[in-house]
C-alpha distance (Angstrom), angle and dihedral (degrees) to the residues before:
residue distance angle dihedral
M1 . . .
K2 3.77 . .
P3 3.82 118.4 .
G4 3.78 110.5 -83.4
A5 3.82 93.4 21.6
Y6 3.79 118.8 171.0
I7 3.82 114.6 -137.8
A8 3.81 121.5 -173.4
I9 3.81 123.3 -161.9
E10 3.80 115.2 -153.1
G11 3.78 141.0 172.0
P12 3.80 142.1 109.7
I13 3.79 125.7 -45.8
G14 3.80 112.5 -69.5
V15 3.81 97.4 14.9
G16 3.82 94.1 119.9
K17 3.81 104.7 -99.1
T18 3.81 98.8 144.0
T19 3.80 95.4 45.6
L20 3.80 92.2 51.3
A21 3.82 93.8 42.8
T22 3.81 90.8 52.1
R23 3.80 92.5 52.4
L24 3.81 94.5 44.1
A25 3.81 92.4 49.4
A26 3.80 91.4 50.8
D27 3.81 93.8 46.5
L28 3.81 93.2 46.6
G29 3.80 95.2 42.7
A30 3.81 87.8 -122.4
G31 3.78 133.1 140.3
L32 3.80 118.8 -95.7
L33 3.80 120.3 -132.5
A34 3.80 107.8 -170.6
E35 3.76 130.1 -170.0
Q36 3.80 113.9 -117.6
P37 3.82 108.3 -149.2
D38 3.80 92.9 153.8
D39 3.80 88.9 65.9
N40 3.81 91.1 63.8
P41 3.83 106.4 95.2
F42 3.82 92.0 -165.5
L43 3.81 98.8 53.2
A44 3.81 100.0 87.9
D45 3.80 91.5 47.8
F46 3.81 89.6 47.8
Y47 3.80 92.0 58.2
D48 3.83 89.2 49.8
H49 3.83 97.4 40.5
P50 3.82 108.9 15.0
E51 3.80 97.4 171.4
A52 3.81 93.1 55.5
Q53 3.82 98.9 41.8
A54 3.81 105.0 32.0
L55 3.81 97.5 98.9
S56 3.80 97.0 45.2
T57 3.80 91.2 45.5
Q58 3.79 93.0 49.9
L59 3.81 95.1 45.2
F60 3.80 91.0 51.1
F61 3.81 90.6 53.9
L62 3.81 90.6 45.9
L63 3.81 92.6 54.1
Q64 3.80 90.1 43.5
R65 3.82 89.0 56.4
A66 3.82 90.8 49.3
R67 3.81 90.6 53.3
Q68 3.81 90.7 48.4
I69 3.79 90.9 53.0
D70 3.80 90.8 49.6
T71 3.80 88.8 51.5
L72 3.80 91.0 51.7
R73 3.78 91.3 51.0
Q74 3.80 90.6 54.0
S75 3.80 98.9 43.2
D76 3.79 140.5 62.4
L77 3.81 93.3 -124.0
F78 3.79 91.3 126.3
S79 3.80 95.8 48.9
A80 3.82 92.2 87.7
G81 3.77 94.9 26.7
C82 3.78 130.8 -90.6
V83 3.80 136.1 -121.5
A84 3.80 116.0 -163.3
D85 3.79 128.3 -172.1
F86 3.81 91.4 -143.1
M87 3.80 142.8 33.5
F88 3.79 120.0 -121.7
D89 3.79 92.0 -129.9
K90 3.82 92.7 59.7
D91 3.81 91.0 89.2
P92 3.83 95.9 73.0
L93 3.82 87.8 47.9
F94 3.79 91.0 58.5
A95 3.80 92.6 40.0
R96 3.81 91.0 57.7
L97 3.78 88.0 49.2
T98 3.81 97.8 50.0
L99 3.82 106.0 26.4
S100 3.78 135.0 59.5
G101 3.79 141.5 169.0
A102 3.80 117.0 1.8
E103 3.81 93.8 -3.4
L104 3.81 92.4 55.6
A105 3.81 90.0 46.7
L106 3.82 90.1 51.6
Y107 3.79 91.3 49.2
K108 3.81 91.5 50.2
D109 3.80 91.4 49.3
I110 3.81 92.9 51.1
H111 3.81 90.9 44.8
A112 3.82 90.8 52.8
R113 3.79 93.7 46.0
L114 3.79 92.5 54.1
A115 3.81 84.9 66.2
W116 3.78 91.5 -161.0
Q117 3.75 123.7 176.9
A118 3.77 104.4 -149.0
P119 3.81 116.1 -164.9
C120 3.79 115.5 -110.6
P121 3.81 115.5 -126.4
D122 3.78 120.4 -115.2
C123 3.81 87.0 -141.2
V124 3.81 135.9 7.5
V125 3.80 122.5 -151.6
Y126 3.80 107.6 -155.9
L127 3.80 111.4 -161.1
D128 3.79 119.4 -163.5
A129 3.81 135.8 179.5
G130 3.77 139.5 168.6
I131 3.81 120.6 -88.0
D132 3.81 92.9 -108.3
T133 3.80 89.8 54.9
L134 3.81 93.1 47.9
V135 3.81 92.5 49.0
E136 3.81 90.9 49.5
R137 3.80 94.0 48.3
V138 3.79 93.7 47.6
A139 3.80 90.2 50.3
R140 3.81 91.9 46.8
R141 3.80 95.1 55.4
G142 3.80 90.5 50.4
R143 3.78 101.5 -153.6
T144 3.80 111.1 179.9
A145 3.80 93.1 -140.3
E146 3.83 90.6 56.3
A147 3.80 95.9 53.2
G148 3.81 91.0 103.6
L149 3.80 95.9 44.1
T150 3.81 108.0 124.7
R151 3.79 132.0 -147.2
A152 3.82 89.0 -122.8
Y153 3.81 92.0 56.4
L154 3.80 91.6 48.1
A155 3.80 88.5 52.5
Q156 3.82 90.1 52.4
V157 3.80 91.7 49.8
K158 3.80 91.8 48.4
A159 3.81 91.3 50.4
A160 3.81 91.4 47.8
Y161 3.80 91.3 54.0
E162 3.80 91.9 47.9
T163 3.81 89.9 53.1
H164 3.81 92.6 44.7
F165 3.79 93.5 55.6
I166 3.81 97.6 43.8
D167 3.80 92.2 87.4
Y168 3.81 100.5 13.9
A169 3.79 107.9 140.4
A170 3.80 105.9 155.1
A171 3.82 92.4 101.3
P172 3.81 139.9 1.3
V173 3.81 111.4 -78.4
V174 3.80 130.1 -148.6
R175 3.81 108.4 -160.9
V176 3.81 116.9 -157.7
D177 3.79 129.9 -173.6
T178 3.80 100.2 -149.1
D179 3.80 91.0 -167.7
A180 3.80 87.8 65.4
L181 3.80 99.9 34.4
D182 3.81 125.6 45.7
L183 3.79 101.5 -153.3
L184 3.80 93.5 -176.3
G185 3.80 103.2 38.3
D186 3.81 98.5 36.7
E187 3.80 113.4 62.8
G188 3.80 90.9 -167.3
A189 3.81 91.5 57.1
Y190 3.79 91.3 47.0
T191 3.80 90.6 50.2
R192 3.81 90.6 51.7
L193 3.80 88.9 52.2
R194 3.81 91.1 51.6
E195 3.81 89.9 49.8
A196 3.80 92.1 49.3
I197 3.81 91.5 50.5
A198 3.79 90.9 50.6
C199 3.82 94.8 46.3
P200 3.81 115.9 89.9
G201 3.77 116.6 -123.9
T202 3.77 143.7 100.4
V203 3.80 104.3 -98.4
H204 3.78 134.6 6.8
A205 3.78 125.2 -174.0
L206 3.76 113.3 -168.4
P207 3.83 115.2 -136.2
G208 3.77 110.9 -80.5
T209 3.80 96.7 44.5
G210 3.78 95.1 93.3
T211 3.81 91.2 -118.5
P212 3.82 121.5 99.4
M213 3.78 119.8 -117.0
L214 3.80 108.4 -91.6
């Protein structure tokens, strides 16, 4: 990767984005930009009562993203490279999943009026896993805000990510099936990920994803 490269880690809730981003940032000597879901005061209520709290939850995340972009513009975080455990354009993905009608229209209007210019990653690592794995990992980490998170919602999020990355072409993508590859416990798998990130190309799928390496 070029000096100062920006790598974004994405995937459904519980797939292991933050853990991988933290290790990659440390190994690459890059800055770490971490999502902050625990700062959202509406999130726990959203998982319990999604219809009532969807708009407030989504708007909080939208404004949080705008503040993060402002921080990036005013800092030298990218000078040594940056690894983030999210992509800035994930917010519309979740908005389409949780909002509809007038609330979705309001969200889109506010999103457009922020007129943000989010940086585009040099590489995206898309982590995936089966629903059983996601449910188990969410339960294992035991976050209070996620106590009401349902299996059905996780399935919707997983499907939304799969659809999002079918035609994603803004940056090279490394797709990883984390059921098949243990990126943290298997040094060989982690090394293959590092090699895929460093290799130029449009899409890579590490062995185990069901898609040949491209």
